[in-house]
C-alpha positions as CSV (number, residue, x, y, z in Angstrom):
1,X,144.1,-18.5,137.8
2,X,145.2,-17.3,134.4
3,X,144.1,-13.8,135.3
4,X,146.1,-13.8,138.5
5,X,149.2,-15.0,136.7
6,X,148.8,-12.3,134.0
7,X,148.4,-9.7,136.8
8,X,151.6,-10.8,138.6
9,X,153.5,-10.8,135.3
10,X,152.4,-7.3,134.5
11,X,153.5,-6.2,138.0
12,X,156.9,-7.8,137.4
13,X,157.4,-6.1,134.0
14,X,156.3,-2.8,135.4
15,X,158.7,-3.0,138.4
16,X,161.6,-3.7,136.0
17,X,160.6,-1.1,133.5
18,X,160.6,1.6,136.2
19,X,163.3,0.3,138.5
20,X,164.8,3.3,140.3
21,X,168.4,3.8,140.9
22,X,170.0,5.4,144.0
23,X,169.9,9.1,144.5
24,X,173.7,9.3,144.2
25,X,173.6,7.7,140.7
26,X,170.6,9.9,139.6
27,X,172.5,13.0,140.8
28,X,175.6,11.8,138.8
29,X,173.5,11.4,135.7
30,X,171.8,14.8,136.2
31,X,175.2,16.5,136.6
32,X,176.5,14.7,133.5
33,X,173.4,15.9,131.5
34,X,173.8,19.5,132.6
35,X,177.6,19.5,132.1
36,X,177.2,18.3,128.5
37,X,174.4,20.7,127.5
38,X,171.8,17.9,127.7
39,X,168.9,20.1,126.6
40,X,170.5,20.5,123.2
41,X,171.3,16.8,122.7
42,X,170.0,15.2,119.5
43,X,168.1,12.7,121.7
44,X,167.6,14.3,125.1
45,X,166.4,13.1,128.6
46,X,163.2,14.1,130.4
47,X,164.6,14.5,133.9
48,X,161.1,14.2,135.4
49,X,160.6,10.7,133.9
50,X,162.0,7.5,135.4
51,X,165.7,7.0,134.6
52,X,164.9,3.7,132.9
53,X,163.2,5.7,130.1
54,X,166.3,7.9,129.5
55,X,167.8,7.4,126.0
56,X,171.1,5.4,126.0
57,X,171.0,4.4,129.7
58,X,170.8,0.8,130.7
59,X,169.9,-0.3,134.2
60,X,170.4,-3.7,135.8
61,X,169.5,-4.5,139.4
62,X,168.8,-0.9,140.1
63,X,172.3,0.1,138.9
64,X,173.4,2.1,135.9
65,X,175.5,-0.4,133.9
66,X,175.8,1.3,130.4
67,X,175.7,4.8,128.9
68,X,175.7,4.9,125.1
69,X,175.2,8.3,123.6
70,X,176.9,8.0,120.2
71,X,176.8,11.0,117.9
72,X,174.3,12.8,120.1
73,X,175.7,16.4,120.2
74,X,177.2,16.3,123.7
75,X,179.1,19.5,124.3
76,X,181.2,20.4,127.4
77,X,183.3,18.5,129.9
78,X,182.7,15.2,131.7
79,X,182.0,16.0,135.3
80,X,183.8,14.4,138.2
81,X,180.5,12.9,139.3
82,X,180.7,10.3,136.5
83,X,182.9,8.4,138.9
84,X,179.9,7.8,141.1
85,X,178.4,5.4,138.6
86,X,180.4,2.6,140.2
87,X,178.5,-0.3,138.5
88,X,179.1,1.2,135.0
89,X,180.4,-1.4,132.5
90,X,180.3,0.6,129.3
91,X,180.7,4.3,128.6
92,X,180.4,5.1,124.9
93,X,180.4,8.7,123.9
94,X,181.8,8.3,120.4
95,X,181.7,11.2,118.0
96,X,180.4,14.1,120.1
97,X,181.9,17.5,120.9
98,X,183.3,16.9,124.4
99,X,186.3,18.9,125.5
100,X,188.4,19.5,128.6
101,X,190.3,16.9,130.6
102,X,189.1,13.4,131.5
103,X,188.3,13.3,135.2
104,X,190.5,11.3,137.5
105,X,187.3,9.8,139.0
106,X,187.1,7.5,136.0
107,X,189.4,5.3,138.1
108,X,186.4,4.7,140.4
109,X,184.6,2.7,137.8
110,X,185.9,-0.7,138.9
111,X,183.4,-2.6,136.7
112,X,184.1,-0.6,133.5
113,X,184.9,-2.9,130.6
114,X,184.5,-0.6,127.6
115,X,185.5,3.1,127.4
116,X,185.0,4.9,124.1
117,X,185.3,8.7,124.0
118,X,186.9,8.8,120.5
119,X,186.2,11.5,117.9
120,X,185.8,14.3,120.5
121,X,188.0,17.3,121.6
122,X,189.3,15.9,124.8
123,X,192.6,17.5,125.9
124,X,195.2,17.2,128.7
125,X,196.9,14.1,130.0
126,X,195.5,10.7,130.3
127,X,194.4,10.1,133.9
128,X,196.8,7.7,135.6
129,X,193.9,6.7,137.9
130,X,192.2,4.9,135.0
131,X,194.5,1.9,135.8
132,X,192.3,1.3,138.8
133,X,189.5,0.3,136.5
134,X,190.9,-3.2,136.4
135,X,188.1,-4.8,134.3
136,X,188.9,-2.6,131.3
137,X,189.1,-4.5,128.0
138,X,188.9,-1.6,125.6
139,X,190.2,2.0,125.8
140,X,189.3,4.0,122.7
141,X,190.3,7.6,122.9
142,X,191.6,8.2,119.4
143,X,190.9,11.4,117.4
144,X,191.2,13.8,120.3
145,X,193.7,16.4,121.6
146,X,195.4,14.4,124.3
147,X,198.9,15.5,125.4
148,X,201.5,14.4,127.9
149,X,203.0,10.9,128.2
150,X,201.4,7.5,128.3
151,X,200.7,6.6,131.9
152,X,202.9,3.6,133.0
153,X,200.2,2.5,135.3
154,X,198.1,1.2,132.3
155,X,200.5,-1.7,132.1
156,X,198.7,-3.2,135.0
157,X,195.4,-3.6,133.1
158,X,195.7,-7.4,132.7
159,X,192.4,-7.7,130.8
160,X,193.1,-4.9,128.3
161,X,192.6,-6.1,124.7
162,X,192.3,-2.8,122.8
163,X,194.3,0.3,123.3
164,X,193.5,2.9,120.6
165,X,195.0,6.4,121.1
166,X,195.9,7.4,117.5
167,X,195.7,10.9,116.2
168,X,196.5,12.8,119.5
169,X,199.5,14.7,120.6
170,X,200.9,12.2,123.1
171,X,204.7,12.4,123.7
172,X,207.4,10.4,125.3
173,X,208.3,6.7,125.0
174,X,206.2,3.6,125.2
175,X,206.4,2.6,128.9
176,X,208.2,-0.7,129.6
177,X,205.0,-1.8,131.5
178,X,203.0,-1.9,128.3
179,X,205.1,-4.9,127.1
180,X,203.5,-6.9,129.9
181,X,199.9,-6.5,128.5
182,X,199.5,-10.2,127.7
183,X,195.9,-9.9,126.7
184,X,196.4,-7.0,124.3
185,X,195.2,-7.7,120.7
186,X,195.1,-4.2,119.2
187,X,197.6,-1.4,119.9
188,X,197.0,1.8,117.8
189,X,199.4,4.6,118.8
190,X,200.0,6.1,115.4
191,X,200.0,9.8,114.6
192,X,201.3,11.0,117.9
193,X,204.7,12.4,119.0
194,X,206.2,9.3,120.5
195,X,210.0,8.9,120.6
196,X,212.5,6.3,121.7
197,X,212.9,2.7,120.7
198,X,210.5,-0.2,120.2
199,X,212.0,-2.6,122.7
200,X,212.6,-6.3,122.1
201,X,210.2,-7.0,125.0
202,X,207.4,-6.3,122.4
203,X,207.7,-10.1,121.9
204,X,205.9,-10.5,125.3
205,X,202.7,-9.2,123.7
206,X,201.7,-12.8,122.7
207,X,198.1,-12.0,121.9
208,X,198.9,-9.0,119.7
209,X,197.2,-9.0,116.2
210,X,197.4,-5.4,115.1
211,X,200.3,-2.9,115.8
212,X,200.2,0.6,114.5
213,X,202.9,3.1,115.3
214,X,203.2,5.0,112.1
215,X,203.7,8.8,112.0
216,X,205.7,9.2,115.2
217,X,209.4,10.0,115.9
218,X,210.5,6.6,117.1
219,X,214.1,5.4,116.3
220,X,216.6,2.6,116.4
221,X,216.6,-0.9,115.0
222,X,213.3,-2.5,114.3
223,X,213.4,-5.4,116.8
224,X,213.7,-8.8,115.2
225,X,211.7,-10.0,118.1
226,X,208.5,-8.9,116.3
227,X,208.7,-12.1,114.4
228,X,207.9,-14.0,117.7
229,X,204.4,-12.6,117.6
230,X,202.6,-15.5,116.1
231,X,199.2,-13.8,116.1
232,X,200.4,-10.6,114.5
233,X,198.4,-10.0,111.3
234,X,198.8,-6.3,110.6
235,X,201.6,-3.9,111.4
236,X,202.3,-0.3,110.4
237,X,205.5,1.3,111.8
238,X,206.4,3.4,108.8
239,X,207.0,7.2,108.9
240,X,209.2,7.0,112.0
241,X,213.0,7.1,112.2
242,X,213.7,3.4,112.5
243,X,216.9,2.1,110.8
244,X,218.8,-1.1,110.1
245,X,217.8,-4.2,108.2
246,X,214.4,-5.9,108.4
247,X,213.4,-9.4,107.3
248,X,211.2,-10.1,104.3
249,X,208.5,-11.4,106.7
250,X,208.3,-8.2,108.6
251,X,208.4,-6.0,105.5
252,X,205.3,-7.8,104.2
253,X,203.4,-7.1,107.4
254,X,204.0,-3.4,107.2
255,X,201.3,-1.8,105.0
256,X,203.5,1.1,104.0
257,X,206.5,-1.0,103.1
258,X,208.8,0.2,105.9
259,X,209.0,3.8,104.7
260,X,210.9,5.9,107.2
261,X,211.9,9.6,107.6
262,X,215.6,10.2,108.0
263,X,217.3,13.0,109.9
264,X,217.1,15.3,106.9
265,X,213.3,14.8,106.8
266,X,213.5,12.7,103.6
267,X,211.4,9.6,103.1
268,X,213.5,6.4,102.8
269,X,212.8,2.7,102.8
270,X,214.5,0.3,105.2
271,X,216.6,-2.4,103.5
272,X,215.1,-5.8,103.4
273,X,217.3,-8.9,103.8
274,X,217.2,-10.5,100.3
275,X,218.8,-13.7,101.4
276,X,216.6,-14.8,104.3
277,X,212.9,-14.5,105.2
278,X,213.7,-14.5,108.9
279,X,215.7,-11.9,110.7
280,X,216.9,-14.5,113.1
281,X,218.3,-16.6,110.2
282,X,220.0,-13.5,108.8
283,X,221.8,-13.0,112.2
284,X,223.1,-16.5,112.4
């Protein structure tokens, strides 16, 4: 009896270890491998071996659910076929040498929760279709060469907790829809080319813990409504063109002490209300 049980257990383990995915998903992975110079990866794939043995690929129920190829010398562009991995929950390609535009087909990844393609050379505009990946909790695309404006459609990502796009060349204003991201905890948009005002509706971001907007070209009064963010622990909005008074409480949150750049390009410091801690009290 023990021998039969052991035999059945081994069959179960073997079946799981070499579970095979659909031909469509295998084709997508193969296209991805070839498009990113897979033969030169630090840890490469043997395309003749079962997909379950491929480095960085996780399979559950015969579906690819995770690709983690961190610092693995990927070179080239992401192919459109990546969008055929419709059960993918995590795509982590941090610190490689990827270039070109992000494919619109990323929006097909309805189960995607984590997207990290930071520290690459991705260019072009952010794909608006990514808003269709409604399960997204984390978008990390910092340290790339992204241009264009922030897609307003991302404001519909109700589960989004982290939006990290710093050190790119993104232009335009922060879309009004972004102030409706109630689950957002981390917003890192610093070191871009953003303009316009930080709107009072920022107070709607009730879960926000970290706000970083430094090194942009934003202007206008720093909204007193920032003080309504009870979970805000860290803020950096310096090296913009904001003006007006700020409260002592807000100035303490800013790690660069509210240092701004005036119209002449000279660094100045916003005046802090010396009488009141709260901007609201100062306005009474």
